[in-house]
C-alpha positions as CSV (number, residue, x, y, z in Angstrom):
1,X,-56.9,102.0,-209.0
2,X,-58.5,99.5,-206.7
3,X,-56.4,96.6,-205.6
4,X,-57.4,93.1,-204.5
5,X,-56.4,94.2,-200.9
6,X,-59.1,96.8,-200.8
7,X,-62.5,96.3,-199.2
8,X,-65.8,98.0,-199.7
9,X,-67.8,99.0,-196.6
10,X,-71.5,99.8,-197.0
11,X,-73.3,101.1,-194.0
12,X,-77.0,102.1,-193.5
13,X,-77.3,105.0,-191.1
14,X,-80.1,107.2,-189.8
15,X,-79.1,110.9,-190.3
16,X,-80.8,112.1,-187.2
17,X,-82.5,110.4,-184.3
18,X,-84.4,112.6,-181.8
19,X,-86.0,111.5,-178.6
20,X,-88.5,113.6,-176.6
21,X,-86.6,112.6,-173.4
22,X,-83.0,111.3,-173.1
23,X,-82.9,107.5,-173.6
24,X,-79.9,107.2,-171.3
25,X,-78.5,108.9,-168.2
26,X,-76.2,111.5,-170.0
27,X,-79.1,113.9,-170.9
28,X,-78.5,113.6,-174.7
29,X,-81.7,113.5,-176.8
30,X,-80.4,114.2,-180.3
31,X,-78.1,111.8,-182.1
32,X,-76.5,112.3,-185.6
33,X,-75.4,109.7,-188.1
34,X,-76.6,106.6,-186.1
35,X,-75.2,103.3,-187.5
36,X,-78.0,100.9,-188.2
37,X,-76.5,98.1,-190.4
38,X,-73.1,97.2,-191.8
39,X,-74.2,95.6,-195.0
40,X,-70.9,93.9,-195.8
41,X,-70.2,93.0,-192.2
42,X,-67.4,94.4,-190.0
43,X,-64.7,93.1,-192.4
44,X,-66.2,94.7,-195.5
45,X,-66.5,93.2,-199.0
46,X,-63.3,92.1,-200.7
47,X,-63.0,93.8,-204.1
48,X,-61.5,92.6,-207.4
49,X,-58.6,94.6,-208.7
50,X,-59.9,97.4,-210.9
51,X,-58.3,100.0,-213.1
52,X,-59.8,103.2,-214.5
53,X,-62.9,102.5,-216.7
54,X,-63.6,99.1,-215.1
55,X,-66.5,98.5,-212.8
56,X,-67.9,96.0,-210.3
57,X,-71.5,95.7,-209.3
58,X,-72.5,94.6,-205.8
59,X,-76.0,94.5,-204.4
60,X,-77.0,94.4,-200.7
61,X,-80.5,93.8,-199.3
62,X,-81.5,94.5,-195.7
63,X,-84.8,94.1,-193.9
64,X,-85.2,97.5,-192.2
65,X,-85.4,97.1,-188.4
66,X,-84.8,99.4,-185.4
67,X,-85.3,102.5,-187.6
68,X,-87.1,105.4,-186.1
69,X,-87.7,107.4,-189.3
70,X,-87.3,105.9,-192.8
71,X,-87.0,109.5,-194.1
72,X,-83.7,109.8,-192.3
73,X,-82.2,106.6,-193.8
74,X,-78.9,107.1,-195.7
75,X,-76.2,104.9,-197.0
76,X,-72.5,105.5,-196.6
77,X,-70.0,103.6,-198.7
78,X,-66.2,103.7,-198.7
79,X,-63.3,101.8,-200.2
80,X,-60.4,101.2,-197.8
81,X,-57.1,99.4,-197.8
82,X,-57.3,97.5,-194.5
83,X,-53.5,97.2,-193.9
84,X,-52.9,101.0,-194.0
85,X,-56.5,102.1,-193.2
86,X,-56.3,104.5,-196.2
87,X,-59.7,105.4,-197.6
88,X,-59.6,105.8,-201.3
89,X,-63.2,106.8,-202.0
90,X,-66.3,107.6,-200.0
91,X,-69.9,108.5,-200.8
92,X,-73.1,109.4,-198.9
93,X,-76.4,108.5,-200.7
94,X,-79.4,110.5,-199.7
95,X,-81.7,109.5,-202.5
96,X,-85.0,107.7,-202.0
97,X,-85.0,103.9,-201.8
98,X,-83.6,101.9,-203.4
99,X,-80.1,103.5,-203.1
100,X,-77.7,103.5,-206.0
101,X,-74.1,104.4,-205.3
102,X,-71.8,105.1,-208.2
103,X,-68.2,105.4,-207.1
104,X,-65.9,106.3,-209.9
105,X,-62.2,105.6,-210.0
């Protein structure tokens, strides 16, 4: 069950970012799961209350910027109750563009 106090977070990430030389001063050249865009913003997208069998469709569009390798693009989505920080569902989409996430109750 999804309550009206739950929010959806949808984040575009780059699975791996590798630099030939470290971009900073700590010597690290390889970075994993780099956040590129929070589609619903930092507060997430408020959801309608849903029970088993119901659905809600949301669509996000983003002009890709600051991406080193489009082949590494992934989308992570999760439903969270903000007051308790409990995550009810989560999904990682690795399919080609456009991404379709189907999160079942």
